[in-house]
PDB file of all heavy atoms in Angstrom:
ATOM      1  N   MET A   1      23.124  13.759  69.091  1.00  0.00           N
ATOM      2  CA  MET A   1      23.030  12.328  68.783  1.00  0.00           C
ATOM      3  C   MET A   1      24.018  11.576  69.681  1.00  0.00           C
ATOM      4  O   MET A   1      25.166  11.990  69.807  1.00  0.00           O
ATOM      5  CB  MET A   1      23.361  12.101  67.306  1.00  0.00           C
ATOM      6  CG  MET A   1      23.287  10.658  66.863  1.00  0.00           C
ATOM      7  SD  MET A   1      23.679  10.462  65.122  1.00  0.00           S
ATOM      8  CE  MET A   1      22.181   9.732  64.568  1.00  0.00           C
ATOM      9  N   PRO A   2      23.573  10.471  70.269  1.00  0.00           N
ATOM     10  CA  PRO A   2      24.489   9.698  71.127  1.00  0.00           C
ATOM     11  C   PRO A   2      25.697   9.171  70.345  1.00  0.00           C
ATOM     12  O   PRO A   2      25.661   9.044  69.120  1.00  0.00           O
ATOM     13  CB  PRO A   2      23.617   8.546  71.613  1.00  0.00           C
ATOM     14  CG  PRO A   2      22.219   9.023  71.472  1.00  0.00           C
ATOM     15  CD  PRO A   2      22.224   9.950  70.295  1.00  0.00           C
ATOM     16  N   GLU A   3      26.746   8.878  71.074  1.00  0.00           N
ATOM     17  CA  GLU A   3      28.016   8.514  70.441  1.00  0.00           C
ATOM     18  C   GLU A   3      27.948   7.174  69.700  1.00  0.00           C
ATOM     19  O   GLU A   3      28.466   7.053  68.589  1.00  0.00           O
ATOM     20  CB  GLU A   3      29.101   8.456  71.503  1.00  0.00           C
ATOM     21  CG  GLU A   3      30.485   8.254  70.919  1.00  0.00           C
ATOM     22  CD  GLU A   3      31.562   8.318  71.976  1.00  0.00           C
ATOM     23  OE1 GLU A   3      31.298   8.786  73.089  1.00  0.00           O
ATOM     24  OE2 GLU A   3      32.678   7.897  71.660  1.00  0.00           O
ATOM     25  N   PHE A   4      27.310   6.168  70.290  1.00  0.00           N
ATOM     26  CA  PHE A   4      27.295   4.836  69.660  1.00  0.00           C
ATOM     27  C   PHE A   4      26.583   4.831  68.303  1.00  0.00           C
ATOM     28  O   PHE A   4      27.157   4.355  67.314  1.00  0.00           O
ATOM     29  CB  PHE A   4      26.672   3.801  70.604  1.00  0.00           C
ATOM     30  CG  PHE A   4      26.628   2.421  70.014  1.00  0.00           C
ATOM     31  CD1 PHE A   4      27.788   1.674  69.856  1.00  0.00           C
ATOM     32  CD2 PHE A   4      25.423   1.886  69.584  1.00  0.00           C
ATOM     33  CE1 PHE A   4      27.754   0.413  69.287  1.00  0.00           C
ATOM     34  CE2 PHE A   4      25.378   0.622  69.019  1.00  0.00           C
ATOM     35  CZ  PHE A   4      26.546  -0.113  68.880  1.00  0.00           C
ATOM     36  N   PRO A   5      25.348   5.382  68.194  1.00  0.00           N
ATOM     37  CA  PRO A   5      24.707   5.399  66.864  1.00  0.00           C
ATOM     38  C   PRO A   5      25.499   6.209  65.840  1.00  0.00           C
ATOM     39  O   PRO A   5      25.522   5.875  64.658  1.00  0.00           O
ATOM     40  CB  PRO A   5      23.349   6.036  67.124  1.00  0.00           C
ATOM     41  CG  PRO A   5      23.085   5.796  68.560  1.00  0.00           C
ATOM     42  CD  PRO A   5      24.428   5.846  69.225  1.00  0.00           C
ATOM     43  N   ARG A   6      26.160   7.272  66.313  1.00  0.00           N
ATOM     44  CA  ARG A   6      26.963   8.079  65.391  1.00  0.00           C
ATOM     45  C   ARG A   6      28.138   7.277  64.848  1.00  0.00           C
ATOM     46  O   ARG A   6      28.453   7.337  63.651  1.00  0.00           O
ATOM     47  CB  ARG A   6      27.445   9.336  66.109  1.00  0.00           C
ATOM     48  CG  ARG A   6      28.110  10.329  65.182  1.00  0.00           C
ATOM     49  CD  ARG A   6      28.447  11.620  65.871  1.00  0.00           C
ATOM     50  NE  ARG A   6      29.251  11.377  67.052  1.00  0.00           N
ATOM     51  CZ  ARG A   6      29.146  12.069  68.174  1.00  0.00           C
ATOM     52  NH1 ARG A   6      28.288  13.046  68.275  1.00  0.00           N
ATOM     53  NH2 ARG A   6      29.930  11.796  69.205  1.00  0.00           N
ATOM     54  N   LYS A   7      28.772   6.483  65.708  1.00  0.00           N
ATOM     55  CA  LYS A   7      29.889   5.644  65.255  1.00  0.00           C
ATOM     56  C   LYS A   7      29.404   4.572  64.286  1.00  0.00           C
ATOM     57  O   LYS A   7      30.055   4.291  63.274  1.00  0.00           O
ATOM     58  CB  LYS A   7      30.581   5.000  66.451  1.00  0.00           C
ATOM     59  CG  LYS A   7      31.450   5.948  67.228  1.00  0.00           C
ATOM     60  CD  LYS A   7      32.190   5.226  68.333  1.00  0.00           C
ATOM     61  CE  LYS A   7      33.099   6.168  69.088  1.00  0.00           C
ATOM     62  NZ  LYS A   7      33.842   5.472  70.143  1.00  0.00           N
ATOM     63  N   VAL A   8      28.247   3.961  64.589  1.00  0.00           N
ATOM     64  CA  VAL A   8      27.705   2.923  63.713  1.00  0.00           C
ATOM     65  C   VAL A   8      27.353   3.525  62.351  1.00  0.00           C
ATOM     66  O   VAL A   8      27.661   2.944  61.306  1.00  0.00           O
ATOM     67  CB  VAL A   8      26.483   2.243  64.354  1.00  0.00           C
ATOM     68  CG1 VAL A   8      25.776   1.333  63.362  1.00  0.00           C
ATOM     69  CG2 VAL A   8      26.891   1.469  65.595  1.00  0.00           C
ATOM     70  N   LEU A   9      26.715   4.694  62.359  1.00  0.00           N
ATOM     71  CA  LEU A   9      26.353   5.352  61.103  1.00  0.00           C
ATOM     72  C   LEU A   9      27.600   5.710  60.295  1.00  0.00           C
ATOM     73  O   LEU A   9      27.641   5.517  59.079  1.00  0.00           O
ATOM     74  CB  LEU A   9      25.530   6.603  61.396  1.00  0.00           C
ATOM     75  CG  LEU A   9      25.008   7.366  60.197  1.00  0.00           C
ATOM     76  CD1 LEU A   9      24.102   6.481  59.349  1.00  0.00           C
ATOM     77  CD2 LEU A   9      24.259   8.595  60.652  1.00  0.00           C
ATOM     78  N   GLY A  10      28.624   6.227  60.965  1.00  0.00           N
ATOM     79  CA  GLY A  10      29.871   6.558  60.269  1.00  0.00           C
ATOM     80  C   GLY A  10      30.524   5.334  59.657  1.00  0.00           C
ATOM     81  O   GLY A  10      31.007   5.365  58.526  1.00  0.00           O
ATOM     82  N   LEU A  11      30.506   4.233  60.400  1.00  0.00           N
ATOM     83  CA  LEU A  11      31.090   2.991  59.882  1.00  0.00           C
ATOM     84  C   LEU A  11      30.308   2.492  58.670  1.00  0.00           C
ATOM     85  O   LEU A  11      30.899   2.062  57.666  1.00  0.00           O
ATOM     86  CB  LEU A  11      31.107   1.933  60.983  1.00  0.00           C
ATOM     87  CG  LEU A  11      31.772   0.607  60.642  1.00  0.00           C
ATOM     88  CD1 LEU A  11      33.238   0.822  60.296  1.00  0.00           C
ATOM     89  CD2 LEU A  11      31.646  -0.351  61.814  1.00  0.00           C
ATOM     90  N   LEU A  12      28.979   2.571  58.731  1.00  0.00           N
ATOM     91  CA  LEU A  12      28.165   2.151  57.584  1.00  0.00           C
ATOM     92  C   LEU A  12      28.427   3.031  56.367  1.00  0.00           C
ATOM     93  O   LEU A  12      28.487   2.532  55.241  1.00  0.00           O
ATOM     94  CB  LEU A  12      26.681   2.195  57.950  1.00  0.00           C
ATOM     95  CG  LEU A  12      26.193   1.078  58.858  1.00  0.00           C
ATOM     96  CD1 LEU A  12      24.750   1.326  59.264  1.00  0.00           C
ATOM     97  CD2 LEU A  12      26.333  -0.267  58.167  1.00  0.00           C
ATOM     98  N   LEU A  13      28.582   4.325  56.571  1.00  0.00           N
ATOM     99  CA  LEU A  13      28.872   5.220  55.452  1.00  0.00           C
ATOM    100  C   LEU A  13      30.226   4.913  54.825  1.00  0.00           C
ATOM    101  O   LEU A  13      30.369   4.903  53.598  1.00  0.00           O
ATOM    102  CB  LEU A  13      28.824   6.679  55.914  1.00  0.00           C
ATOM    103  CG  LEU A  13      27.430   7.227  56.212  1.00  0.00           C
ATOM    104  CD1 LEU A  13      27.530   8.612  56.834  1.00  0.00           C
ATOM    105  CD2 LEU A  13      26.599   7.267  54.954  1.00  0.00           C
ATOM    106  N   ILE A  14      31.216   4.639  55.661  1.00  0.00           N
ATOM    107  CA  ILE A  14      32.547   4.301  55.145  1.00  0.00           C
ATOM    108  C   ILE A  14      32.491   2.991  54.365  1.00  0.00           C
ATOM    109  O   ILE A  14      33.028   2.888  53.255  1.00  0.00           O
ATOM    110  CB  ILE A  14      33.565   4.218  56.295  1.00  0.00           C
ATOM    111  CG1 ILE A  14      33.828   5.617  56.849  1.00  0.00           C
ATOM    112  CG2 ILE A  14      34.866   3.571  55.829  1.00  0.00           C
ATOM    113  CD1 ILE A  14      34.639   5.627  58.114  1.00  0.00           C
ATOM    114  N   LEU A  15      31.814   1.980  54.933  1.00  0.00           N
ATOM    115  CA  LEU A  15      31.722   0.690  54.242  1.00  0.00           C
ATOM    116  C   LEU A  15      30.949   0.810  52.930  1.00  0.00           C
ATOM    117  O   LEU A  15      31.307   0.176  51.932  1.00  0.00           O
ATOM    118  CB  LEU A  15      31.061  -0.343  55.157  1.00  0.00           C
ATOM    119  CG  LEU A  15      31.904  -0.789  56.344  1.00  0.00           C
ATOM    120  CD1 LEU A  15      31.098  -1.724  57.235  1.00  0.00           C
ATOM    121  CD2 LEU A  15      33.181  -1.450  55.883  1.00  0.00           C
ATOM    122  N   SER A  16      29.896   1.620  52.912  1.00  0.00           N
ATOM    123  CA  SER A  16      29.149   1.779  51.668  1.00  0.00           C
ATOM    124  C   SER A  16      29.986   2.506  50.616  1.00  0.00           C
ATOM    125  O   SER A  16      29.930   2.171  49.431  1.00  0.00           O
ATOM    126  CB  SER A  16      27.832   2.510  51.914  1.00  0.00           C
ATOM    127  OG  SER A  16      28.072   3.812  52.372  1.00  0.00           O
ATOM    128  N   ALA A  17      30.787   3.477  51.021  1.00  0.00           N
ATOM    129  CA  ALA A  17      31.656   4.170  50.062  1.00  0.00           C
ATOM    130  C   ALA A  17      32.700   3.216  49.493  1.00  0.00           C
ATOM    131  O   ALA A  17      32.972   3.228  48.279  1.00  0.00           O
ATOM    132  CB  ALA A  17      32.336   5.355  50.745  1.00  0.00           C
ATOM    133  N   VAL A  18      33.262   2.375  50.327  1.00  0.00           N
ATOM    134  CA  VAL A  18      34.239   1.384  49.848  1.00  0.00           C
ATOM    135  C   VAL A  18      33.553   0.393  48.912  1.00  0.00           C
ATOM    136  O   VAL A  18      34.115   0.008  47.877  1.00  0.00           O
ATOM    137  CB  VAL A  18      34.899   0.661  51.044  1.00  0.00           C
ATOM    138  CG1 VAL A  18      35.698  -0.544  50.583  1.00  0.00           C
ATOM    139  CG2 VAL A  18      35.777   1.624  51.812  1.00  0.00           C
ATOM    140  N   GLY A  19      32.341  -0.002  49.248  1.00  0.00           N
ATOM    141  CA  GLY A  19      31.601  -0.931  48.393  1.00  0.00           C
ATOM    142  C   GLY A  19      31.302  -0.346  47.025  1.00  0.00           C
ATOM    143  O   GLY A  19      31.464  -1.005  46.002  1.00  0.00           O
ATOM    144  N   VAL A  20      30.863   0.902  46.998  1.00  0.00           N
ATOM    145  CA  VAL A  20      30.575   1.557  45.720  1.00  0.00           C
ATOM    146  C   VAL A  20      31.841   1.679  44.883  1.00  0.00           C
ATOM    147  O   VAL A  20      31.832   1.397  43.676  1.00  0.00           O
ATOM    148  CB  VAL A  20      29.926   2.940  45.955  1.00  0.00           C
ATOM    149  CG1 VAL A  20      29.897   3.765  44.677  1.00  0.00           C
ATOM    150  CG2 VAL A  20      28.521   2.777  46.504  1.00  0.00           C
ATOM    151  N   ALA A  21      32.937   2.074  45.510  1.00  0.00           N
ATOM    152  CA  ALA A  21      34.197   2.213  44.774  1.00  0.00           C
ATOM    153  C   ALA A  21      34.663   0.873  44.222  1.00  0.00           C
ATOM    154  O   ALA A  21      35.152   0.792  43.091  1.00  0.00           O
ATOM    155  CB  ALA A  21      35.265   2.815  45.681  1.00  0.00           C
ATOM    156  N   SER A  22      34.500  -0.196  44.994  1.00  0.00           N
ATOM    157  CA  SER A  22      34.952  -1.506  44.514  1.00  0.00           C
ATOM    158  C   SER A  22      34.068  -2.003  43.372  1.00  0.00           C
ATOM    159  O   SER A  22      34.554  -2.609  42.418  1.00  0.00           O
ATOM    160  CB  SER A  22      34.990  -2.518  45.655  1.00  0.00           C
ATOM    161  OG  SER A  22      33.698  -2.737  46.169  1.00  0.00           O
ATOM    162  N   TRP A  23      32.749  -1.750  43.457  1.00  0.00           N
ATOM    163  CA  TRP A  23      31.870  -2.146  42.356  1.00  0.00           C
ATOM    164  C   TRP A  23      32.192  -1.364  41.089  1.00  0.00           C
ATOM    165  O   TRP A  23      32.146  -1.906  39.984  1.00  0.00           O
ATOM    166  CB  TRP A  23      30.404  -1.943  42.727  1.00  0.00           C
ATOM    167  CG  TRP A  23      29.840  -3.110  43.469  1.00  0.00           C
ATOM    168  CD1 TRP A  23      29.544  -3.162  44.794  1.00  0.00           C
ATOM    169  CD2 TRP A  23      29.529  -4.407  42.941  1.00  0.00           C
ATOM    170  NE1 TRP A  23      29.071  -4.404  45.113  1.00  0.00           N
ATOM    171  CE2 TRP A  23      29.043  -5.186  44.003  1.00  0.00           C
ATOM    172  CE3 TRP A  23      29.619  -4.971  41.668  1.00  0.00           C
ATOM    173  CZ2 TRP A  23      28.645  -6.507  43.826  1.00  0.00           C
ATOM    174  CZ3 TRP A  23      29.217  -6.282  41.501  1.00  0.00           C
ATOM    175  CH2 TRP A  23      28.743  -7.029  42.568  1.00  0.00           C
ATOM    176  N   GLN A  24      32.514  -0.070  41.233  1.00  0.00           N
ATOM    177  CA  GLN A  24      32.879   0.721  40.054  1.00  0.00           C
ATOM    178  C   GLN A  24      34.175   0.198  39.440  1.00  0.00           C
ATOM    179  O   GLN A  24      34.292   0.109  38.211  1.00  0.00           O
ATOM    180  CB  GLN A  24      33.036   2.189  40.435  1.00  0.00           C
ATOM    181  CG  GLN A  24      31.727   2.879  40.692  1.00  0.00           C
ATOM    182  CD  GLN A  24      31.906   4.321  41.105  1.00  0.00           C
ATOM    183  OE1 GLN A  24      32.976   4.724  41.554  1.00  0.00           O
ATOM    184  NE2 GLN A  24      30.849   5.092  40.974  1.00  0.00           N
ATOM    185  N   ALA A  25      35.145  -0.136  40.281  1.00  0.00           N
ATOM    186  CA  ALA A  25      36.402  -0.679  39.770  1.00  0.00           C
ATOM    187  C   ALA A  25      36.166  -2.014  39.077  1.00  0.00           C
ATOM    188  O   ALA A  25      36.756  -2.294  38.028  1.00  0.00           O
ATOM    189  CB  ALA A  25      37.402  -0.835  40.904  1.00  0.00           C
ATOM    190  N   LEU A  26      35.297  -2.837  39.649  1.00  0.00           N
ATOM    191  CA  LEU A  26      34.977  -4.118  39.036  1.00  0.00           C
ATOM    192  C   LEU A  26      34.281  -3.920  37.690  1.00  0.00           C
ATOM    193  O   LEU A  26      34.589  -4.606  36.717  1.00  0.00           O
ATOM    194  CB  LEU A  26      34.085  -4.933  39.980  1.00  0.00           C
ATOM    195  CG  LEU A  26      33.692  -6.327  39.501  1.00  0.00           C
ATOM    196  CD1 LEU A  26      34.928  -7.215  39.416  1.00  0.00           C
ATOM    197  CD2 LEU A  26      32.671  -6.931  40.447  1.00  0.00           C
ATOM    198  N   ALA A  27      33.364  -2.975  37.629  1.00  0.00           N
ATOM    199  CA  ALA A  27      32.648  -2.715  36.377  1.00  0.00           C
ATOM    200  C   ALA A  27      33.604  -2.230  35.295  1.00  0.00           C
ATOM    201  O   ALA A  27      33.503  -2.637  34.135  1.00  0.00           O
ATOM    202  CB  ALA A  27      31.548  -1.689  36.612  1.00  0.00           C
ATOM    203  N   VAL A  28      34.545  -1.372  35.658  1.00  0.00           N
ATOM    204  CA  VAL A  28      35.506  -0.862  34.674  1.00  0.00           C
ATOM    205  C   VAL A  28      36.437  -1.985  34.223  1.00  0.00           C
ATOM    206  O   VAL A  28      36.745  -2.102  33.036  1.00  0.00           O
ATOM    207  CB  VAL A  28      36.300   0.322  35.265  1.00  0.00           C
ATOM    208  CG1 VAL A  28      37.481   0.671  34.379  1.00  0.00           C
ATOM    209  CG2 VAL A  28      35.384   1.524  35.424  1.00  0.00           C
ATOM    210  N   SER A  29      36.852  -2.841  35.148  1.00  0.00           N
ATOM    211  CA  SER A  29      37.789  -3.899  34.774  1.00  0.00           C
ATOM    212  C   SER A  29      37.118  -4.969  33.920  1.00  0.00           C
ATOM    213  O   SER A  29      37.784  -5.632  33.133  1.00  0.00           O
ATOM    214  CB  SER A  29      38.401  -4.539  36.018  1.00  0.00           C
ATOM    215  OG  SER A  29      37.430  -5.267  36.729  1.00  0.00           O
ATOM    216  N   CYS A  30      35.805  -5.121  34.048  1.00  0.00           N
ATOM    217  CA  CYS A  30      35.091  -6.138  33.267  1.00  0.00           C
ATOM    218  C   CYS A  30      34.581  -5.601  31.931  1.00  0.00           C
ATOM    219  O   CYS A  30      34.111  -6.371  31.108  1.00  0.00           O
ATOM    220  CB  CYS A  30      33.907  -6.688  34.066  1.00  0.00           C
ATOM    221  SG  CYS A  30      34.416  -7.673  35.476  1.00  0.00           S
ATOM    222  N   SER A  31      34.649  -4.288  31.737  1.00  0.00           N
ATOM    223  CA  SER A  31      34.153  -3.717  30.490  1.00  0.00           C
ATOM    224  C   SER A  31      35.263  -3.727  29.436  1.00  0.00           C
ATOM    225  O   SER A  31      36.425  -4.003  29.725  1.00  0.00           O
ATOM    226  CB  SER A  31      33.661  -2.291  30.722  1.00  0.00           C
ATOM    227  OG  SER A  31      34.717  -1.469  31.144  1.00  0.00           O
ATOM    228  N   SER A  32      34.882  -3.401  28.207  1.00  0.00           N
ATOM    229  CA  SER A  32      35.861  -3.388  27.125  1.00  0.00           C
ATOM    230  C   SER A  32      36.836  -2.220  27.325  1.00  0.00           C
ATOM    231  O   SER A  32      36.495  -1.231  27.969  1.00  0.00           O
ATOM    232  CB  SER A  32      35.145  -3.241  25.783  1.00  0.00           C
ATOM    233  OG  SER A  32      34.561  -1.957  25.697  1.00  0.00           O
ATOM    234  N   PRO A  33      38.020  -2.290  26.746  1.00  0.00           N
ATOM    235  CA  PRO A  33      38.989  -1.195  26.899  1.00  0.00           C
ATOM    236  C   PRO A  33      38.458   0.142  26.379  1.00  0.00           C
ATOM    237  O   PRO A  33      38.724   1.178  26.973  1.00  0.00           O
ATOM    238  CB  PRO A  33      40.191  -1.662  26.084  1.00  0.00           C
ATOM    239  CG  PRO A  33      40.081  -3.142  26.070  1.00  0.00           C
ATOM    240  CD  PRO A  33      38.609  -3.438  26.073  1.00  0.00           C
ATOM    241  N   ALA A  34      37.678   0.125  25.309  1.00  0.00           N
ATOM    242  CA  ALA A  34      37.140   1.377  24.775  1.00  0.00           C
ATOM    243  C   ALA A  34      36.147   1.990  25.764  1.00  0.00           C
ATOM    244  O   ALA A  34      36.145   3.202  25.985  1.00  0.00           O
ATOM    245  CB  ALA A  34      36.459   1.124  23.435  1.00  0.00           C
ATOM    246  N   ALA A  35      35.319   1.156  26.377  1.00  0.00           N
ATOM    247  CA  ALA A  35      34.364   1.661  27.359  1.00  0.00           C
ATOM    248  C   ALA A  35      35.090   2.167  28.601  1.00  0.00           C
ATOM    249  O   ALA A  35      34.693   3.171  29.191  1.00  0.00           O
ATOM    250  CB  ALA A  35      33.367   0.572  27.729  1.00  0.00           C
ATOM    251  N   ALA A  36      36.140   1.503  28.994  1.00  0.00           N
ATOM    252  CA  ALA A  36      36.912   1.941  30.157  1.00  0.00           C
ATOM    253  C   ALA A  36      37.583   3.280  29.874  1.00  0.00           C
ATOM    254  O   ALA A  36      37.617   4.159  30.736  1.00  0.00           O
ATOM    255  CB  ALA A  36      37.948   0.890  30.521  1.00  0.00           C
ATOM    256  N   ALA A  37      38.100   3.462  28.675  1.00  0.00           N
ATOM    257  CA  ALA A  37      38.729   4.716  28.322  1.00  0.00           C
ATOM    258  C   ALA A  37      37.696   5.846  28.295  1.00  0.00           C
ATOM    259  O   ALA A  37      37.969   6.955  28.748  1.00  0.00           O
ATOM    260  CB  ALA A  37      39.418   4.596  26.960  1.00  0.00           C
ATOM    261  N   GLU A  38      36.516   5.568  27.797  1.00  0.00           N
ATOM    262  CA  GLU A  38      35.442   6.556  27.765  1.00  0.00           C
ATOM    263  C   GLU A  38      35.021   6.932  29.184  1.00  0.00           C
ATOM    264  O   GLU A  38      34.821   8.110  29.482  1.00  0.00           O
ATOM    265  CB  GLU A  38      34.244   6.021  26.977  1.00  0.00           C
ATOM    266  CG  GLU A  38      33.071   6.982  26.905  1.00  0.00           C
ATOM    267  CD  GLU A  38      33.378   8.253  26.148  1.00  0.00           C
ATOM    268  OE1 GLU A  38      34.245   8.219  25.241  1.00  0.00           O
ATOM    269  OE2 GLU A  38      32.763   9.290  26.466  1.00  0.00           O
ATOM    270  N   ALA A  39      34.912   5.954  30.065  1.00  0.00           N
ATOM    271  CA  ALA A  39      34.538   6.235  31.449  1.00  0.00           C
ATOM    272  C   ALA A  39      35.608   7.073  32.134  1.00  0.00           C
ATOM    273  O   ALA A  39      35.293   8.001  32.888  1.00  0.00           O
ATOM    274  CB  ALA A  39      34.311   4.928  32.201  1.00  0.00           C
ATOM    275  N   ALA A  40      36.863   6.791  31.877  1.00  0.00           N
ATOM    276  CA  ALA A  40      37.950   7.561  32.470  1.00  0.00           C
ATOM    277  C   ALA A  40      37.954   8.982  31.926  1.00  0.00           C
ATOM    278  O   ALA A  40      38.198   9.948  32.663  1.00  0.00           O
ATOM    279  CB  ALA A  40      39.287   6.878  32.188  1.00  0.00           C
ATOM    280  N   ARG A  41      37.656   9.126  30.639  1.00  0.00           N
ATOM    281  CA  ARG A  41      37.612  10.450  30.027  1.00  0.00           C
ATOM    282  C   ARG A  41      36.474  11.279  30.628  1.00  0.00           C
ATOM    283  O   ARG A  41      36.635  12.457  30.910  1.00  0.00           O
ATOM    284  CB  ARG A  41      37.435  10.303  28.516  1.00  0.00           C
ATOM    285  CG  ARG A  41      37.988  11.428  27.722  1.00  0.00           C
ATOM    286  CD  ARG A  41      38.021  11.238  26.211  1.00  0.00           C
ATOM    287  NE  ARG A  41      37.216  10.190  25.629  1.00  0.00           N
ATOM    288  CZ  ARG A  41      37.687   9.023  25.187  1.00  0.00           C
ATOM    289  NH1 ARG A  41      38.970   8.765  25.265  1.00  0.00           N
ATOM    290  NH2 ARG A  41      36.887   8.138  24.645  1.00  0.00           N
ATOM    291  N   GLU A  42      35.305  10.648  30.851  1.00  0.00           N
ATOM    292  CA  GLU A  42      34.183  11.366  31.444  1.00  0.00           C
ATOM    293  C   GLU A  42      34.487  11.757  32.890  1.00  0.00           C
ATOM    294  O   GLU A  42      34.115  12.837  33.331  1.00  0.00           O
ATOM    295  CB  GLU A  42      32.927  10.491  31.408  1.00  0.00           C
ATOM    296  CG  GLU A  42      32.311  10.377  30.047  1.00  0.00           C
ATOM    297  CD  GLU A  42      31.055   9.536  30.068  1.00  0.00           C
ATOM    298  OE1 GLU A  42      30.490   9.331  31.164  1.00  0.00           O
ATOM    299  OE2 GLU A  42      30.632   9.087  28.998  1.00  0.00           O
ATOM    300  N   ALA A  43      35.168  10.895  33.617  1.00  0.00           N
ATOM    301  CA  ALA A  43      35.479  11.188  35.022  1.00  0.00           C
ATOM    302  C   ALA A  43      36.469  12.340  35.128  1.00  0.00           C
ATOM    303  O   ALA A  43      36.426  13.111  36.079  1.00  0.00           O
ATOM    304  CB  ALA A  43      36.037   9.937  35.703  1.00  0.00           C
ATOM    305  N   ALA A  44      37.359  12.485  34.154  1.00  0.00           N
ATOM    306  CA  ALA A  44      38.385  13.519  34.216  1.00  0.00           C
ATOM    307  C   ALA A  44      37.919  14.832  33.603  1.00  0.00           C
ATOM    308  O   ALA A  44      38.595  15.853  33.749  1.00  0.00           O
ATOM    309  CB  ALA A  44      39.642  13.031  33.481  1.00  0.00           C
ATOM    310  N   ALA A  45      36.776  14.837  32.919  1.00  0.00           N
ATOM    311  CA  ALA A  45      36.300  16.047  32.250  1.00  0.00           C
ATOM    312  C   ALA A  45      35.884  17.101  33.270  1.00  0.00           C
ATOM    313  O   ALA A  45      35.182  16.784  34.223  1.00  0.00           O
ATOM    314  CB  ALA A  45      35.129  15.711  31.340  1.00  0.00           C
ATOM    315  N   PRO A  46      36.332  18.337  33.082  1.00  0.00           N
ATOM    316  CA  PRO A  46      35.901  19.400  34.007  1.00  0.00           C
ATOM    317  C   PRO A  46      34.431  19.733  33.790  1.00  0.00           C
ATOM    318  O   PRO A  46      33.917  19.662  32.675  1.00  0.00           O
ATOM    319  CB  PRO A  46      36.793  20.576  33.616  1.00  0.00           C
ATOM    320  CG  PRO A  46      37.220  20.305  32.226  1.00  0.00           C
ATOM    321  CD  PRO A  46      37.239  18.809  32.066  1.00  0.00           C
ATOM    322  N   ARG A  47      33.780  20.063  34.884  1.00  0.00           N
ATOM    323  CA  ARG A  47      32.336  20.396  34.786  1.00  0.00           C
ATOM    324  C   ARG A  47      32.102  21.795  35.258  1.00  0.00           C
ATOM    325  O   ARG A  47      32.621  22.309  36.110  1.00  0.00           O
ATOM    326  CB  ARG A  47      31.525  19.411  35.608  1.00  0.00           C
ATOM    327  CG  ARG A  47      31.693  18.046  35.040  1.00  0.00           C
ATOM    328  CD  ARG A  47      30.803  17.074  35.730  1.00  0.00           C
ATOM    329  NE  ARG A  47      31.099  15.788  35.111  1.00  0.00           N
ATOM    330  CZ  ARG A  47      30.209  14.909  34.790  1.00  0.00           C
ATOM    331  NH1 ARG A  47      28.963  15.141  35.024  1.00  0.00           N
ATOM    332  NH2 ARG A  47      30.529  13.788  34.251  1.00  0.00           N
TER     333      ARG A  47
END
């Protein structure tokens, strides 16, 4: 794969990951404390 498309694709992947993380943080901050605690508990649970 040529270098330029690879750099563009990598940049898009990084930006999308940052976007998803920011939306998740926004969703947790806007939810009730009980829902936020439940989400944190599910994220920390071993699978």
